[in-house]
N, C-alpha and C positions, 0 to 999 in steps of 0.2 A: 794845358788848356787849349793850344790850337788843336791838337788831335782830338780833344773831346769836341769841339765845337765844327771842326772841318771834316774831320773823318767819322764822327758820331762814336768815338770812343769812349765808353762809360767808364772804363776801369783805369785809372790812372796807373802809370809804371813809375812808382816812387820807391826811392832806395831807403827812405827813412820815414819814420812816423811824423816828423816834421813836415816833410813834403806832402804826406797824405793830408795832414791836417790844414795845409795851405791850399791843397786842391779843394777840399771840402769847404773851407772857407769861401773861396773865390767863387766855387760852383753855386753856393747858397746865395751869396750877395748877387751874383749876377741874375739867378733865378728870380730872386726878389725884388731888384731894382732896375734890372736892364731886360726883363722879359720881352719887353716890346720891341727890342732891337733885333733884326734879323741875322741869323748865324753867320752870313757871308760879310757883314759889317763888322761884327765882332770879332771874327777872325783877322780882319783887316786891322783893327785897333791892337788886338793882341800881338799880332806880328811887328806892327810899327814900335808898340812899348818895348818887345824884345830886341828889337834892332837897336833902339836907342840906347838900352841898358848896355847892349854888348859894346857900342861905341864909345860910350861916354864913363865907362867904369874902368877902374884899374886893378880889379880883381879883390878877393876878401869880400868885405861888406859894404865897399863903397856903393854898390848898386841901391843899398838901403837909402843912403844919402839921396840919391838920384830920385829914387820914387818919391820920398818924403818931401822932396823941394816941391813936387808937382801934386801931391795928393794932400799934404799936410798931416798924413798919417805915418807915424814911425819915430824913429829915435832922431834927435836933433844932434847932428854931428857937427 
């Protein structure tokens, strides 16, 4: 997503269909709900979330718990 909004890279580089679907989902929601936010600000937020996930997770799917804690979306672990 950072490549999309920082480098205007329209085509995701996803290894799996799950990642492609995630890219599509985020792109759609950002376009619908955050269209008023400038790309530079969006990149900063995406980078901060990415760094936080990297620092606070221990591998596997623990990042889902981290994201769920702040969004209220996702599995309750």
